[in-house]
N, CA, C and O atoms as CSV, one atom per row, in Angstrom:
chain,resi,resn,atom,element,x,y,z
A,1,MET,N,N,67.646,-44.902,-13.217
A,1,MET,CA,C,66.573,-45.739,-13.735
A,1,MET,C,C,65.326,-44.877,-13.950
A,1,MET,O,O,64.923,-44.129,-13.060
A,2,SER,N,N,64.735,-44.983,-15.107
A,2,SER,CA,C,63.554,-44.169,-15.371
A,2,SER,C,C,62.301,-44.846,-14.806
A,2,SER,O,O,62.254,-46.062,-14.621
A,3,LEU,N,N,61.319,-44.039,-14.547
A,3,LEU,CA,C,60.065,-44.535,-13.996
A,3,LEU,C,C,59.260,-45.229,-15.078
A,3,LEU,O,O,59.263,-44.807,-16.234
A,4,SER,N,N,58.575,-46.290,-14.701
A,4,SER,CA,C,57.622,-46.886,-15.635
A,4,SER,C,C,56.431,-45.938,-15.761
A,4,SER,O,O,56.210,-45.087,-14.899
A,5,GLU,N,N,55.683,-46.091,-16.822
A,5,GLU,CA,C,54.511,-45.233,-17.033
A,5,GLU,C,C,53.530,-45.366,-15.870
A,5,GLU,O,O,53.019,-44.366,-15.365
A,6,ALA,N,N,53.272,-46.599,-15.449
A,6,ALA,CA,C,52.316,-46.824,-14.358
A,6,ALA,C,C,52.803,-46.195,-13.052
A,6,ALA,O,O,52.026,-45.556,-12.342
A,7,ARG,N,N,54.081,-46.374,-12.738
A,7,ARG,CA,C,54.637,-45.800,-11.506
A,7,ARG,C,C,54.591,-44.273,-11.563
A,7,ARG,O,O,54.257,-43.622,-10.573
A,8,PHE,N,N,54.922,-43.710,-12.712
A,8,PHE,CA,C,54.865,-42.264,-12.895
A,8,PHE,C,C,53.451,-41.744,-12.599
A,8,PHE,O,O,53.284,-40.787,-11.843
A,9,HIS,N,N,52.442,-42.378,-13.195
A,9,HIS,CA,C,51.059,-41.928,-12.977
A,9,HIS,C,C,50.655,-42.083,-11.509
A,9,HIS,O,O,49.979,-41.213,-10.960
A,10,ASP,N,N,51.062,-43.178,-10.876
A,10,ASP,CA,C,50.761,-43.373,-9.448
A,10,ASP,C,C,51.382,-42.264,-8.602
A,10,ASP,O,O,50.741,-41.743,-7.689
A,11,LEU,N,N,52.627,-41.904,-8.906
A,11,LEU,CA,C,53.322,-40.864,-8.142
A,11,LEU,C,C,52.683,-39.493,-8.338
A,11,LEU,O,O,52.525,-38.739,-7.378
A,12,VAL,N,N,52.316,-39.166,-9.571
A,12,VAL,CA,C,51.667,-37.879,-9.835
A,12,VAL,C,C,50.293,-37.844,-9.169
A,12,VAL,O,O,49.917,-36.841,-8.562
A,13,ASP,N,N,49.540,-38.952,-9.286
A,13,ASP,CA,C,48.223,-39.012,-8.634
A,13,ASP,C,C,48.357,-38.780,-7.135
A,13,ASP,O,O,47.585,-38.024,-6.545
A,14,ALA,N,N,49.336,-39.431,-6.523
A,14,ALA,CA,C,49.540,-39.307,-5.077
A,14,ALA,C,C,49.914,-37.872,-4.710
A,14,ALA,O,O,49.421,-37.340,-3.716
A,15,ALA,N,N,50.776,-37.246,-5.498
A,15,ALA,CA,C,51.181,-35.864,-5.223
A,15,ALA,C,C,49.987,-34.921,-5.359
A,15,ALA,O,O,49.783,-34.049,-4.515
A,16,GLN,N,N,49.204,-35.095,-6.412
A,16,GLN,CA,C,48.051,-34.220,-6.618
A,16,GLN,C,C,47.013,-34.421,-5.511
A,16,GLN,O,O,46.423,-33.450,-5.037
A,17,GLU,N,N,46.785,-35.668,-5.095
A,17,GLU,CA,C,45.836,-35.929,-4.010
A,17,GLU,C,C,46.318,-35.301,-2.706
A,17,GLU,O,O,45.518,-34.752,-1.949
A,18,ALA,N,N,47.620,-35.380,-2.441
A,18,ALA,CA,C,48.175,-34.782,-1.225
A,18,ALA,C,C,47.979,-33.268,-1.244
A,18,ALA,O,O,47.625,-32.675,-0.225
A,19,VAL,N,N,48.207,-32.644,-2.395
A,19,VAL,CA,C,48.023,-31.192,-2.524
A,19,VAL,C,C,46.552,-30.837,-2.298
A,19,VAL,O,O,46.245,-29.882,-1.585
A,20,GLU,N,N,45.649,-31.604,-2.902
A,20,GLU,CA,C,44.216,-31.354,-2.704
A,20,GLU,C,C,43.845,-31.476,-1.230
A,20,GLU,O,O,43.101,-30.645,-0.707
A,21,ASP,N,N,44.353,-32.499,-0.560
A,21,ASP,CA,C,44.039,-32.711,0.860
A,21,ASP,C,C,44.525,-31.539,1.707
A,21,ASP,O,O,43.827,-31.108,2.625
A,22,ILE,N,N,45.714,-31.022,1.409
A,22,ILE,CA,C,46.270,-29.900,2.173
A,22,ILE,C,C,45.390,-28.661,1.986
A,22,ILE,O,O,45.085,-27.968,2.956
A,23,PHE,N,N,44.987,-28.384,0.764
A,23,PHE,CA,C,44.114,-27.230,0.538
A,23,PHE,C,C,42.734,-27.454,1.166
A,23,PHE,O,O,42.156,-26.534,1.745
A,24,ASP,N,N,42.207,-28.682,1.048
A,24,ASP,CA,C,40.894,-28.984,1.627
A,24,ASP,C,C,40.883,-28.778,3.136
A,24,ASP,O,O,39.878,-28.334,3.693
A,25,SER,N,N,41.986,-29.094,3.800
A,25,SER,CA,C,42.024,-28.986,5.253
A,25,SER,C,C,42.477,-27.603,5.732
A,25,SER,O,O,42.581,-27.361,6.935
A,26,SER,N,N,42.746,-26.699,4.783
A,26,SER,CA,C,43.156,-25.338,5.142
A,26,SER,C,C,41.920,-24.442,5.213
A,26,SER,O,O,40.817,-24.849,4.846
A,27,ASP,N,N,42.125,-23.227,5.690
A,27,ASP,CA,C,41.040,-22.241,5.740
A,27,ASP,C,C,40.977,-21.404,4.471
A,27,ASP,O,O,40.148,-20.501,4.363
A,28,LEU,N,N,41.841,-21.694,3.519
A,28,LEU,CA,C,41.860,-20.917,2.277
A,28,LEU,C,C,40.615,-21.173,1.439
A,28,LEU,O,O,40.120,-22.297,1.356
A,29,ASP,N,N,40.127,-20.117,0.826
A,29,ASP,CA,C,39.001,-20.240,-0.086
A,29,ASP,C,C,39.569,-20.505,-1.478
A,29,ASP,O,O,39.938,-19.574,-2.194
A,30,VAL,N,N,39.637,-21.770,-1.853
A,30,VAL,CA,C,40.191,-22.141,-3.154
A,30,VAL,C,C,39.206,-23.026,-3.898
A,30,VAL,O,O,38.371,-23.705,-3.302
A,31,ASP,N,N,39.330,-22.996,-5.215
A,31,ASP,CA,C,38.548,-23.874,-6.069
A,31,ASP,C,C,39.517,-24.887,-6.653
A,31,ASP,O,O,40.459,-24.515,-7.353
A,32,LEU,N,N,39.293,-26.164,-6.371
A,32,LEU,CA,C,40.165,-27.227,-6.862
A,32,LEU,C,C,39.453,-27.987,-7.972
A,32,LEU,O,O,38.305,-28.406,-7.822
A,33,GLU,N,N,40.145,-28.155,-9.074
A,33,GLU,CA,C,39.580,-28.928,-10.180
A,33,GLU,C,C,40.644,-29.886,-10.681
A,33,GLU,O,O,41.739,-29.470,-11.060
A,34,ASN,N,N,40.317,-31.174,-10.679
A,34,ASN,CA,C,41.240,-32.179,-11.195
A,34,ASN,C,C,40.574,-32.846,-12.386
A,34,ASN,O,O,39.610,-33.597,-12.237
A,35,SER,N,N,41.104,-32.561,-13.570
A,35,SER,CA,C,40.495,-33.059,-14.795
A,35,SER,C,C,41.581,-33.555,-15.734
A,35,SER,O,O,42.521,-32.824,-16.047
A,36,ALA,N,N,41.452,-34.779,-16.177
A,36,ALA,CA,C,42.386,-35.377,-17.136
A,36,ALA,C,C,43.840,-35.266,-16.660
A,36,ALA,O,O,44.746,-35.013,-17.454
A,37,GLY,N,N,44.046,-35.457,-15.358
A,37,GLY,CA,C,45.404,-35.453,-14.826
A,37,GLY,C,C,45.997,-34.085,-14.586
A,37,GLY,O,O,47.185,-33.963,-14.288
A,38,VAL,N,N,45.174,-33.047,-14.714
A,38,VAL,CA,C,45.634,-31.676,-14.473
A,38,VAL,C,C,44.897,-31.132,-13.255
A,38,VAL,O,O,43.667,-31.080,-13.234
A,39,LEU,N,N,45.657,-30.729,-12.245
A,39,LEU,CA,C,45.070,-30.143,-11.041
A,39,LEU,C,C,45.203,-28.627,-11.123
A,39,LEU,O,O,46.309,-28.094,-11.214
A,40,THR,N,N,44.066,-27.941,-11.091
A,40,THR,CA,C,44.047,-26.486,-11.117
A,40,THR,C,C,43.570,-25.980,-9.760
A,40,THR,O,O,42.513,-26.374,-9.267
A,41,ILE,N,N,44.372,-25.102,-9.173
A,41,ILE,CA,C,44.038,-24.492,-7.891
A,41,ILE,C,C,43.775,-23.018,-8.180
A,41,ILE,O,O,44.677,-22.287,-8.589
A,42,ARG,N,N,42.530,-22.586,-7.965
A,42,ARG,CA,C,42.177,-21.180,-8.190
A,42,ARG,C,C,41.986,-20.512,-6.836
A,42,ARG,O,O,41.177,-20.945,-6.016
A,43,PHE,N,N,42.751,-19.446,-6.622
A,43,PHE,CA,C,42.658,-18.701,-5.373
A,43,PHE,C,C,41.559,-17.644,-5.480
A,43,PHE,O,O,41.111,-17.296,-6.573
A,44,GLU,N,N,41.141,-17.150,-4.327
A,44,GLU,CA,C,40.053,-16.175,-4.252
A,44,GLU,C,C,40.348,-14.920,-5.077
A,44,GLU,O,O,39.425,-14.294,-5.600
A,45,ASN,N,N,41.627,-14.548,-5.197
A,45,ASN,CA,C,41.999,-13.333,-5.926
A,45,ASN,C,C,42.102,-13.549,-7.442
A,45,ASN,O,O,42.492,-12.639,-8.174
A,46,GLY,N,N,41.753,-14.755,-7.912
A,46,GLY,CA,C,41.741,-15.014,-9.348
A,46,GLY,C,C,43.005,-15.638,-9.897
A,46,GLY,O,O,43.018,-16.103,-11.037
A,47,THR,N,N,44.086,-15.657,-9.096
A,47,THR,CA,C,45.307,-16.302,-9.582
A,47,THR,C,C,45.159,-17.814,-9.454
A,47,THR,O,O,44.292,-18.305,-8.731
A,48,GLN,N,N,45.998,-18.530,-10.151
A,48,GLN,CA,C,45.912,-19.989,-10.085
A,48,GLN,C,C,47.288,-20.635,-10.162
A,48,GLN,O,O,48.269,-20.046,-10.617
A,49,VAL,N,N,47.305,-21.872,-9.694
A,49,VAL,CA,C,48.480,-22.743,-9.799
A,49,VAL,C,C,47.994,-24.011,-10.478
A,49,VAL,O,O,46.946,-24.551,-10.125
A,50,ILE,N,N,48.756,-24.483,-11.451
A,50,ILE,CA,C,48.350,-25.666,-12.217
A,50,ILE,C,C,49.449,-26.715,-12.125
A,50,ILE,O,O,50.615,-26.437,-12.406
A,51,LEU,N,N,49.059,-27.927,-11.728
A,51,LEU,CA,C,49.979,-29.067,-11.693
A,51,LEU,C,C,49.561,-30.019,-12.798
A,51,LEU,O,O,48.443,-30.534,-12.796
A,52,SER,N,N,50.466,-30.251,-13.745
A,52,SER,CA,C,50.143,-31.143,-14.859
A,52,SER,C,C,51.251,-32.156,-15.071
A,52,SER,O,O,52.417,-31.902,-14.771
A,53,ARG,N,N,50.865,-33.299,-15.589
A,53,ARG,CA,C,51.844,-34.362,-15.846
A,53,ARG,C,C,52.326,-34.274,-17.286
A,53,ARG,O,O,51.547,-34.056,-18.214
A,54,GLN,N,N,53.623,-34.450,-17.445
A,54,GLN,CA,C,54.226,-34.491,-18.775
A,54,GLN,C,C,54.757,-35.915,-18.955
A,54,GLN,O,O,55.915,-36.213,-18.666
A,55,GLU,N,N,53.877,-36.766,-19.436
A,55,GLU,CA,C,54.176,-38.199,-19.468
A,55,GLU,C,C,55.432,-38.553,-20.265
A,55,GLU,O,O,56.240,-39.344,-19.778
A,56,PRO,N,N,55.636,-37.998,-21.483
A,56,PRO,CA,C,56.831,-38.408,-22.239
A,56,PRO,C,C,58.139,-38.103,-21.497
A,56,PRO,O,O,59.126,-38.824,-21.645
A,57,LEU,N,N,58.136,-37.025,-20.695
A,57,LEU,CA,C,59.336,-36.628,-19.963
A,57,LEU,C,C,59.373,-37.194,-18.547
A,57,LEU,O,O,60.374,-37.064,-17.843
A,58,ARG,N,N,58.259,-37.830,-18.131
A,58,ARG,CA,C,58.122,-38.322,-16.751
A,58,ARG,C,C,58.345,-37.177,-15.760
A,58,ARG,O,O,59.021,-37.335,-14.744
A,59,GLN,N,N,57.761,-36.026,-16.083
A,59,GLN,CA,C,57.887,-34.862,-15.211
A,59,GLN,C,C,56.518,-34.379,-14.750
A,59,GLN,O,O,55.497,-34.615,-15.395
A,60,LEU,N,N,56.535,-33.692,-13.609
A,60,LEU,CA,C,55.372,-32.990,-13.098
A,60,LEU,C,C,55.668,-31.508,-13.292
A,60,LEU,O,O,56.681,-31.004,-12.808
A,61,TRP,N,N,54.784,-30.813,-14.000
A,61,TRP,CA,C,54.996,-29.398,-14.276
A,61,TRP,C,C,54.068,-28.572,-13.411
A,61,TRP,O,O,52.916,-28.939,-13.179
A,62,VAL,N,N,54.593,-27.437,-12.934
A,62,VAL,CA,C,53.799,-26.511,-12.132
A,62,VAL,C,C,53.847,-25.145,-12.806
A,62,VAL,O,O,54.921,-24.610,-13.082
A,63,ALA,N,N,52.672,-24.593,-13.064
A,63,ALA,CA,C,52.572,-23.232,-13.598
A,63,ALA,C,C,51.999,-22.354,-12.499
A,63,ALA,O,O,50.943,-22.649,-11.940
A,64,ALA,N,N,52.702,-21.276,-12.196
A,64,ALA,CA,C,52.274,-20.336,-11.165
A,64,ALA,C,C,52.499,-18.924,-11.687
A,64,ALA,O,O,53.072,-18.731,-12.759
A,65,ARG,N,N,52.047,-17.949,-10.925
A,65,ARG,CA,C,52.219,-16.562,-11.359
A,65,ARG,C,C,53.701,-16.236,-11.566
A,65,ARG,O,O,54.051,-15.449,-12.445
A,66,SER,N,N,54.565,-16.844,-10.752
A,66,SER,CA,C,56.000,-16.554,-10.834
A,66,SER,C,C,56.723,-17.332,-11.934
A,66,SER,O,O,57.920,-17.135,-12.141
A,67,GLY,N,N,56.014,-18.209,-12.637
A,67,GLY,CA,C,56.661,-18.911,-13.742
A,67,GLY,C,C,56.265,-20.366,-13.852
A,67,GLY,O,O,55.344,-20.834,-13.184
A,68,GLY,N,N,56.983,-21.073,-14.712
A,68,GLY,CA,C,56.759,-22.493,-14.924
A,68,GLY,C,C,57.922,-23.289,-14.354
A,68,GLY,O,O,59.076,-22.880,-14.476
A,69,PHE,N,N,57.625,-24.416,-13.737
A,69,PHE,CA,C,58.635,-25.221,-13.063
A,69,PHE,C,C,58.449,-26.685,-13.450
A,69,PHE,O,O,57.324,-27.178,-13.524
A,70,HIS,N,N,59.556,-27.368,-13.694
A,70,HIS,CA,C,59.519,-28.773,-14.112
A,70,HIS,C,C,60.178,-29.623,-13.035
A,70,HIS,O,O,61.293,-29.334,-12.600
A,71,PHE,N,N,59.477,-30.677,-12.605
A,71,PHE,CA,C,59.950,-31.522,-11.515
A,71,PHE,C,C,60.175,-32.951,-11.972
A,71,PHE,O,O,59.364,-33.539,-12.687
A,72,ASP,N,N,61.308,-33.490,-11.533
A,72,ASP,CA,C,61.624,-34.903,-11.733
A,72,ASP,C,C,61.469,-35.603,-10.396
A,72,ASP,O,O,61.735,-35.021,-9.344
A,73,TYR,N,N,61.031,-36.871,-10.443
A,73,TYR,CA,C,60.902,-37.621,-9.198
A,73,TYR,C,C,62.263,-38.181,-8.804
A,73,TYR,O,O,62.926,-38.849,-9.597
A,74,ASP,N,N,62.665,-37.901,-7.578
A,74,ASP,CA,C,63.939,-38.399,-7.061
A,74,ASP,C,C,63.657,-39.652,-6.235
A,74,ASP,O,O,63.079,-39.585,-5.150
A,75,GLN,N,N,64.075,-40.788,-6.772
A,75,GLN,CA,C,63.785,-42.074,-6.115
A,75,GLN,C,C,64.414,-42.145,-4.724
A,75,GLN,O,O,63.817,-42.692,-3.797
A,76,ALA,N,N,65.619,-41.590,-4.581
A,76,ALA,CA,C,66.343,-41.703,-3.308
A,76,ALA,C,C,65.616,-40.966,-2.184
A,76,ALA,O,O,65.472,-41.499,-1.084
A,77,SER,N,N,65.160,-39.745,-2.456
A,77,SER,CA,C,64.510,-38.954,-1.407
A,77,SER,C,C,63.005,-39.160,-1.375
A,77,SER,O,O,62.356,-38.861,-0.373
A,78,GLY,N,N,62.447,-39.673,-2.471
A,78,GLY,CA,C,61.000,-39.820,-2.555
A,78,GLY,C,C,60.299,-38.482,-2.765
A,78,GLY,O,O,59.118,-38.338,-2.449
A,79,LEU,N,N,61.032,-37.498,-3.304
A,79,LEU,CA,C,60.472,-36.167,-3.513
A,79,LEU,C,C,60.512,-35.781,-4.982
A,79,LEU,O,O,61.334,-36.285,-5.747
A,80,TRP,N,N,59.611,-34.877,-5.367
A,80,TRP,CA,C,59.669,-34.256,-6.684
A,80,TRP,C,C,60.604,-33.057,-6.562
A,80,TRP,O,O,60.400,-32.198,-5.704
A,81,ILE,N,N,61.629,-32.993,-7.416
A,81,ILE,CA,C,62.665,-31.968,-7.332
A,81,ILE,C,C,62.691,-31.148,-8.625
A,81,ILE,O,O,62.682,-31.709,-9.721
A,82,CYS,N,N,62.722,-29.828,-8.493
A,82,CYS,CA,C,62.759,-28.943,-9.660
A,82,CYS,C,C,64.050,-29.181,-10.435
A,82,CYS,O,O,65.128,-29.247,-9.844
A,83,ASP,N,N,63.943,-29.309,-11.751
A,83,ASP,CA,C,65.117,-29.658,-12.564
A,83,ASP,C,C,66.084,-28.489,-12.760
A,83,ASP,O,O,67.181,-28.692,-13.281
A,84,THR,N,N,65.706,-27.272,-12.358
A,84,THR,CA,C,66.633,-26.143,-12.481
A,84,THR,C,C,67.112,-25.628,-11.130
A,84,THR,O,O,68.293,-25.321,-10.969
A,85,SER,N,N,66.198,-25.528,-10.148
A,85,SER,CA,C,66.564,-24.914,-8.863
A,85,SER,C,C,66.862,-25.938,-7.766
A,85,SER,O,O,67.372,-25.581,-6.705
A,86,GLU,N,N,66.547,-27.201,-8.020
A,86,GLU,CA,C,66.689,-28.272,-7.008
A,86,GLU,C,C,65.710,-28.094,-5.846
A,86,GLU,O,O,65.843,-28.762,-4.820
A,87,GLU,N,N,64.736,-27.207,-5.996
A,87,GLU,CA,C,63.749,-26.961,-4.942
A,87,GLU,C,C,62.736,-28.104,-4.931
A,87,GLU,O,O,62.193,-28.450,-5.981
A,88,PRO,N,N,62.470,-28.698,-3.765
A,88,PRO,CA,C,61.425,-29.736,-3.700
A,88,PRO,C,C,60.053,-29.134,-4.001
A,88,PRO,O,O,59.810,-27.952,-3.756
A,89,LEU,N,N,59.172,-29.960,-4.529
A,89,LEU,CA,C,57.820,-29.529,-4.887
A,89,LEU,C,C,57.106,-28.887,-3.699
A,89,LEU,O,O,56.455,-27.855,-3.858
A,90,GLY,N,N,57.221,-29.480,-2.520
A,90,GLY,CA,C,56.541,-28.942,-1.342
A,90,GLY,C,C,56.975,-27.526,-1.018
A,90,GLY,O,O,56.147,-26.686,-0.666
A,91,GLU,N,N,58.272,-27.255,-1.135
A,91,GLU,CA,C,58.779,-25.906,-0.860
A,91,GLU,C,C,58.240,-24.915,-1.880
A,91,GLU,O,O,57.816,-23.815,-1.524
A,92,LEU,N,N,58.257,-25.310,-3.153
A,92,LEU,CA,C,57.754,-24.420,-4.194
A,92,LEU,C,C,56.269,-24.131,-3.982
A,92,LEU,O,O,55.845,-22.981,-4.099
A,93,LEU,N,N,55.476,-25.152,-3.674
A,93,LEU,CA,C,54.046,-24.935,-3.473
A,93,LEU,C,C,53.791,-24.028,-2.275
A,93,LEU,O,O,52.886,-23.193,-2.309
A,94,GLY,N,N,54.581,-24.186,-1.219
A,94,GLY,CA,C,54.457,-23.300,-0.074
A,94,GLY,C,C,54.763,-21.857,-0.463
A,94,GLY,O,O,54.064,-20.930,-0.053
A,95,ARG,N,N,55.814,-21.682,-1.256
A,95,ARG,CA,C,56.228,-20.341,-1.682
A,95,ARG,C,C,55.177,-19.692,-2.577
A,95,ARG,O,O,54.816,-18.536,-2.358
A,96,VAL,N,N,54.678,-20.415,-3.583
A,96,VAL,CA,C,53.719,-19.793,-4.501
A,96,VAL,C,C,52.367,-19.563,-3.812
A,96,VAL,O,O,51.648,-18.630,-4.170
A,97,THR,N,N,52.017,-20.394,-2.840
A,97,THR,CA,C,50.779,-20.154,-2.085
A,97,THR,C,C,50.919,-18.866,-1.264
A,97,THR,O,O,49.979,-18.076,-1.178
A,98,ARG,N,N,52.103,-18.660,-0.660
A,98,ARG,CA,C,52.357,-17.401,0.059
A,98,ARG,C,C,52.287,-16.211,-0.898
A,98,ARG,O,O,51.663,-15.195,-0.591
A,99,GLU,N,N,52.932,-16.344,-2.060
A,99,GLU,CA,C,52.984,-15.251,-3.033
A,99,GLU,C,C,51.595,-14.922,-3.590
A,99,GLU,O,O,51.260,-13.752,-3.774
A,100,GLN,N,N,50.799,-15.940,-3.853
A,100,GLN,CA,C,49.540,-15.734,-4.555
A,100,GLN,C,C,48.340,-15.603,-3.637
A,100,GLN,O,O,47.356,-14.963,-4.007
A,101,ALA,N,N,48.395,-16.192,-2.448
A,101,ALA,CA,C,47.229,-16.155,-1.556
A,101,ALA,C,C,47.546,-15.516,-0.213
A,101,ALA,O,O,46.645,-15.266,0.588
A,102,GLY,N,N,48.827,-15.249,0.036
A,102,GLY,CA,C,49.207,-14.614,1.287
A,102,GLY,C,C,49.077,-15.508,2.501
A,102,GLY,O,O,49.020,-15.022,3.630
A,103,GLU,N,N,49.030,-16.818,2.277
A,103,GLU,CA,C,48.869,-17.767,3.383
A,103,GLU,C,C,50.042,-18.730,3.425
A,103,GLU,O,O,50.615,-19.083,2.394
A,104,ASP,N,N,50.389,-19.150,4.639
A,104,ASP,CA,C,51.431,-20.158,4.821
A,104,ASP,C,C,50.790,-21.521,4.978
A,104,ASP,O,O,50.083,-21.768,5.955
A,105,LEU,N,N,51.029,-22.401,4.032
A,105,LEU,CA,C,50.588,-23.789,4.151
A,105,LEU,C,C,51.829,-24.672,4.081
A,105,LEU,O,O,52.795,-24.344,3.392
A,106,GLU,N,N,51.797,-25.784,4.792
A,106,GLU,CA,C,52.907,-26.729,4.788
A,106,GLU,C,C,52.625,-27.841,3.785
A,106,GLU,O,O,51.594,-28.510,3.853
A,107,PHE,N,N,53.545,-28.026,2.864
A,107,PHE,CA,C,53.454,-29.101,1.878
A,107,PHE,C,C,54.628,-30.033,2.078
A,107,PHE,O,O,55.484,-30.154,1.201
A,108,GLU,N,N,54.677,-30.686,3.210
A,108,GLU,CA,C,55.784,-31.605,3.496
A,108,GLU,C,C,55.643,-32.851,2.638
A,108,GLU,O,O,54.564,-33.166,2.136
A,109,GLU,N,N,56.749,-33.545,2.483
A,109,GLU,CA,C,56.759,-34.873,1.840
A,109,GLU,C,C,56.395,-34.852,0.362
A,109,GLU,O,O,55.996,-35.880,-0.184
A,110,LEU,N,N,56.522,-33.715,-0.290
A,110,LEU,CA,C,56.200,-33.689,-1.735
A,110,LEU,C,C,57.450,-33.394,-2.538
A,110,LEU,O,O,57.393,-33.329,-3.766
């Protein structure tokens, strides 16, 4: 069953807010900007991670230094899952934060 437009936006909003909260409560020096449904995380070293919604596909896209990743929402698990690697969004965000900022942050439940 595909997500309704409203449910899709609610899920992306919730995921982006959770990511912002995790960075806000960390000791990392990051610049967070959420504009028009696109969350940009800029690390102190100039690299960035971008979370954007792809409404026609009902996907959440993540752009990081290591590449671009497309996530579908899995209703059964309640997680965003990468459409190629099956990696949950939280695991990917933890990995790219380690790669780009050298810090371990936990992104559970995403």
